[in-house]
Every structure is written in structure tokens, then in C-alpha cells.
Backbone as JSON, one array per atom type, in Angstrom:
{
  "sequence": "MRGRERVLMQHRLVIDPRVIEQDFKSVQTYPPEKAQHYMLTHQLTRITRDRGSLVKDDRLDALAIAVAYWSEHMTRDADKAKAALRELQLQEELDKLLHGIGGKGRVPNLWVRV",
  "N": [[5.52, -6.63, 60.47], [8.0, -5.02, 58.67], [10.52, -6.06, 56.23], [13.0, -4.58, 56.53], [12.86, -3.67, 59.04], [12.92, -5.98, 60.45], [15.49, -6.85, 60.07], [16.93, -5.1, 61.65], [15.69, -5.48, 64.14], [16.28, -8.15, 64.73], [18.95, -8.01, 65.02], [20.62, -8.39, 62.79], [22.14, -6.82, 61.14], [25.25, -5.82, 60.17], [27.71, -3.47, 60.47], [30.53, -2.27, 59.06], [33.29, -1.11, 60.8], [34.82, 0.78, 59.41], [32.98, 2.07, 57.78], [31.55, 3.57, 59.57], [33.57, 5.38, 60.41], [34.06, 6.7, 57.98], [31.62, 7.73, 57.51], [31.52, 9.66, 59.69], [33.7, 11.32, 58.92], [32.74, 12.36, 56.64], [30.94, 14.35, 57.15], [32.33, 16.51, 58.2], [32.67, 18.95, 56.97], [30.34, 20.35, 57.33], [28.52, 22.7, 59.47], [29.06, 22.3, 62.94], [26.58, 22.08, 64.45], [24.76, 21.12, 62.62], [25.86, 18.93, 61.46], [25.63, 16.4, 62.69], [23.08, 15.6, 61.89], [23.28, 14.65, 59.45], [24.53, 12.38, 59.54], [24.85, 8.78, 59.11], [24.8, 7.17, 61.43], [23.68, 8.72, 63.35], [21.06, 9.15, 62.31], [20.14, 6.46, 62.18], [20.04, 5.69, 64.95], [18.24, 7.5, 65.89], [15.73, 7.26, 64.71], [12.18, 7.05, 64.66], [8.8, 5.83, 64.78], [7.25, 8.02, 64.44], [6.18, 10.58, 62.29], [8.45, 12.75, 60.71], [10.5, 12.48, 62.54], [13.12, 12.71, 62.12], [15.55, 15.12, 61.02], [16.99, 14.87, 58.67], [17.05, 12.1, 56.44], [18.35, 10.78, 54.56], [20.66, 9.08, 54.33], [19.89, 6.97, 55.78], [17.8, 6.08, 54.19], [19.26, 5.22, 51.96], [20.59, 2.99, 53.14], [18.34, 1.45, 53.74], [17.5, 0.72, 51.21], [19.7, -0.81, 50.38], [19.58, -2.84, 52.32], [17.11, -4.06, 51.58], [17.63, -4.88, 48.94], [19.7, -6.8, 49.44], [18.45, -8.54, 51.15], [16.41, -9.65, 49.53], [17.99, -10.81, 47.55], [19.43, -12.68, 48.95], [17.36, -14.33, 49.88], [16.44, -15.37, 47.59], [18.61, -16.93, 46.73], [18.57, -18.75, 48.86], [16.23, -20.05, 48.34], [16.84, -21.28, 45.88], [18.86, -23.0, 46.73], [17.37, -24.67, 48.43], [15.69, -25.89, 46.64], [17.52, -27.26, 44.98], [18.7, -29.04, 46.77], [16.36, -30.5, 47.45], [15.94, -31.66, 45.0], [18.24, -33.35, 44.75], [17.95, -35.08, 46.89], [15.56, -36.35, 46.1], [16.66, -37.65, 43.78], [18.54, -39.37, 44.98], [16.79, -41.06, 46.37], [15.58, -42.26, 44.24], [17.72, -43.6, 43.17], [18.27, -45.45, 45.31], [15.88, -46.99, 45.19], [16.21, -48.14, 42.53], [18.53, -49.68, 42.99], [17.53, -51.37, 44.89], [15.74, -52.98, 43.54], [17.31, -54.54, 42.06], [18.66, -53.33, 40.09], [21.4, -51.66, 38.27], [23.9, -49.15, 38.55], [23.34, -45.69, 38.15], [20.3, -43.99, 38.29], [19.11, -42.27, 35.5], [18.88, -38.73, 35.36], [15.75, -37.79, 35.76], [14.29, -35.57, 35.9], [12.61, -32.94, 34.45], [13.5, -29.87, 33.36], [12.06, -26.76, 33.25]],
  "CA": [[6.83, -5.92, 60.52], [8.64, -4.95, 57.31], [11.8, -6.64, 56.19], [14.08, -3.76, 56.97], [12.78, -3.55, 60.48], [13.29, -7.34, 60.92], [16.93, -6.97, 60.01], [17.47, -4.43, 62.87], [15.13, -6.08, 65.39], [16.9, -9.4, 64.9], [20.28, -7.77, 65.12], [21.34, -9.06, 61.68], [22.81, -5.81, 60.34], [26.61, -5.66, 60.54], [28.3, -2.33, 59.76], [31.96, -2.25, 59.12], [33.78, 0.22, 61.43], [35.31, 1.9, 58.4], [31.79, 2.89, 57.25], [31.28, 4.64, 60.63], [34.61, 6.35, 60.3], [33.81, 7.5, 56.76], [30.36, 8.51, 57.81], [31.85, 10.78, 60.49], [34.62, 12.26, 58.15], [32.05, 13.01, 55.43], [30.21, 15.58, 57.6], [33.18, 17.53, 58.83], [32.58, 20.28, 56.32], [29.07, 21.03, 57.8], [28.64, 23.3, 60.79], [28.84, 21.26, 63.97], [25.2, 21.92, 64.93], [24.05, 20.41, 61.55], [26.65, 17.77, 60.94], [25.1, 15.13, 63.22], [21.79, 15.2, 61.16], [23.62, 14.01, 58.12], [25.28, 11.06, 59.75], [23.99, 7.58, 59.2], [24.68, 6.64, 62.76], [22.62, 9.61, 64.08], [19.75, 8.84, 61.73], [19.82, 5.15, 62.58], [19.81, 5.68, 66.33], [17.15, 8.47, 66.36], [14.47, 7.18, 64.0], [11.01, 6.48, 65.41], [7.63, 5.68, 63.86], [6.65, 9.36, 64.22], [6.54, 11.3, 61.08], [9.33, 13.87, 60.97], [11.37, 12.3, 63.73], [14.54, 13.0, 61.75], [15.7, 16.27, 60.12], [17.49, 14.2, 57.45], [16.96, 10.59, 56.49], [19.03, 10.37, 53.3], [21.54, 7.98, 54.47], [19.03, 5.85, 56.29], [17.08, 5.63, 52.96], [20.21, 4.49, 51.16], [20.77, 1.75, 53.82], [17.12, 0.64, 53.61], [17.47, 0.17, 49.85], [20.67, -1.8, 50.33], [19.07, -3.99, 53.04], [16.0, -4.66, 50.76], [18.33, -5.61, 47.89], [20.44, -8.0, 49.85], [17.51, -9.58, 51.68], [15.76, -10.3, 48.45], [18.99, -11.56, 46.8], [19.77, -13.89, 49.84], [16.2, -15.16, 49.91], [16.36, -16.06, 46.26], [19.73, -17.92, 46.83], [18.19, -19.76, 49.8], [15.23, -20.85, 47.62], [17.6, -22.08, 44.91], [19.6, -24.05, 47.52], [16.37, -25.61, 48.88], [15.23, -26.68, 45.44], [18.62, -28.09, 44.57], [18.7, -30.01, 47.85], [15.25, -31.42, 47.27], [16.25, -32.45, 43.79], [19.32, -34.3, 45.16], [17.22, -36.09, 47.79], [14.75, -37.22, 45.23], [17.54, -38.46, 42.99], [19.04, -40.39, 45.82], [15.68, -42.06, 46.64], [15.35, -43.1, 43.03], [18.92, -44.5, 43.14], [18.1, -46.52, 46.23], [14.85, -47.8, 44.64], [16.72, -48.88, 41.48], [19.41, -50.73, 43.53], [16.63, -52.3, 45.67], [15.0, -53.93, 42.68], [18.36, -55.28, 41.23], [19.29, -52.46, 38.92], [22.76, -51.31, 38.42], [24.14, -47.82, 38.15], [22.55, -44.46, 38.58], [19.12, -43.67, 37.5], [19.37, -40.98, 34.75], [18.21, -37.64, 35.88], [14.46, -37.8, 35.1], [13.69, -34.18, 36.16], [12.64, -32.02, 33.25], [13.65, -28.44, 33.71], [11.22, -25.81, 32.24]],
  "C": [[7.5, -6.06, 59.17], [10.05, -5.61, 57.4], [12.96, -5.95, 56.82], [14.02, -3.77, 58.52], [13.18, -4.91, 61.17], [14.8, -7.48, 61.14], [17.49, -6.25, 61.35], [16.99, -5.06, 64.13], [15.79, -7.45, 65.73], [18.41, -9.28, 64.94], [21.19, -8.51, 64.04], [22.1, -8.08, 60.87], [24.14, -5.6, 60.97], [27.1, -4.48, 59.76], [29.77, -2.37, 60.02], [32.47, -1.01, 59.89], [34.29, 1.27, 60.49], [34.16, 2.68, 57.81], [31.46, 4.02, 58.23], [32.26, 5.72, 60.54], [34.35, 7.25, 59.16], [32.6, 8.38, 56.92], [30.73, 9.86, 58.61], [32.82, 11.85, 59.67], [33.78, 13.0, 57.1], [31.31, 14.2, 55.87], [30.98, 16.62, 58.18], [33.09, 18.94, 58.21], [31.25, 21.09, 56.73], [29.32, 21.75, 59.09], [28.31, 22.31, 61.83], [27.36, 21.04, 64.37], [24.33, 21.13, 63.9], [24.69, 19.09, 61.19], [26.01, 16.53, 61.35], [23.82, 14.62, 62.46], [22.11, 14.45, 59.89], [24.33, 12.67, 58.3], [24.39, 9.88, 59.79], [23.79, 7.16, 60.62], [23.62, 7.41, 63.58], [21.29, 9.18, 63.57], [19.28, 7.45, 62.15], [19.37, 4.94, 64.11], [18.59, 6.62, 66.75], [15.88, 8.26, 65.68], [13.42, 6.62, 64.92], [9.92, 6.38, 64.39], [6.94, 7.01, 63.64], [7.09, 9.97, 62.99], [7.35, 12.56, 61.48], [10.28, 13.74, 62.16], [12.82, 12.65, 63.44], [14.52, 14.25, 60.9], [16.07, 15.81, 58.78], [17.37, 12.74, 57.56], [17.57, 9.99, 55.23], [19.83, 9.15, 53.35], [20.81, 6.73, 55.0], [18.24, 5.27, 55.14], [17.97, 4.78, 52.11], [20.41, 3.05, 51.81], [19.6, 0.87, 53.68], [17.1, -0.05, 52.19], [18.52, -0.98, 49.78], [20.21, -3.08, 51.06], [18.03, -4.74, 52.23], [16.67, -5.43, 49.58], [18.92, -6.87, 48.34], [19.47, -9.0, 50.48], [16.81, -10.29, 50.59], [16.81, -11.27, 47.73], [19.26, -12.84, 47.66], [18.6, -14.81, 49.93], [16.15, -16.03, 48.71], [17.43, -17.11, 46.24], [19.26, -19.08, 47.78], [17.12, -20.67, 49.01], [15.84, -21.72, 46.58], [18.25, -23.21, 45.67], [18.63, -25.11, 47.95], [15.9, -26.55, 47.78], [16.32, -27.64, 45.01], [18.75, -29.29, 45.56], [17.56, -31.08, 47.74], [15.41, -32.33, 46.06], [17.23, -33.67, 44.05], [18.73, -35.32, 45.98], [16.39, -36.91, 47.02], [15.58, -38.16, 44.29], [18.15, -39.6, 43.75], [18.01, -41.47, 46.17], [15.47, -42.86, 45.37], [16.58, -44.07, 42.82], [18.71, -45.76, 44.15], [16.96, -47.47, 45.73], [15.36, -48.7, 43.53], [17.68, -50.05, 42.0], [18.6, -51.74, 44.36], [15.98, -53.38, 44.82], [16.08, -54.63, 41.7], [19.01, -54.51, 40.07], [20.65, -52.13, 39.31], [22.99, -49.81, 37.92], [23.21, -46.8, 38.66], [21.47, -44.28, 37.66], [19.36, -42.32, 36.77], [18.44, -39.96, 35.35], [16.83, -37.54, 35.13], [13.77, -36.43, 35.21], [13.7, -33.38, 34.93], [12.54, -30.64, 33.77], [12.91, -27.58, 32.73], [11.82, -24.44, 32.24]]
}
């Protein structure tokens, strides 16, 4: 399952009601029979795995790009947080070891960043 699908299947996508209102307002200049095809809500609720299931998918494509960007960005931040936590835990263990053998103070940060 691809990342964008996981976001929807796990109910992790939150859409501000103002986006839905703006989406609706933005298609009011189109003929009523065509307007719905240009709406994000229509595209999002009508998509299937079948090729050509949507007349238009431009707004859905834009949403997919945004979801991919934020998914990658949040994953990168989570990885940084994990690394920082691991470094802190290792430093705390070194401090405990130093105090356990009669040392005083904090062990200087021994980790070399490349």
C-alpha cells in the first residue's frame, strides 16, 4: 500500500472545513453538471483503482503531492527525534558509569558528529 493510501485508510487526513467551503465556491462558475467533477471532495470520494474512474483528478493530484511532502517531512523529523533521544540516553548511561566509579561531573560529549 502506498503512503498516500495509508493516510486515507488510517483516517489521518484532516481537512479544514474552510477548504471544503472554498472548494465549493471555486467551481460556481462552471455549469452545474460539470462543477462537481472539479471539486476535491467529489474526486476524493469517487476515486477507485479503475483507470479513468474520475473525469478530472487535478485537485486530488495536488492533495497527493501535499500528503507525500508532509509524510516525508514528518518522517524525517521523527528520525531526528529518535536519534536525539538515543544520544541523550547514551550520554545519561555514560554519566551513570562515571559517577559509579567515583568520577565527578558530567562526561564530556564524546560523540563525534560527521
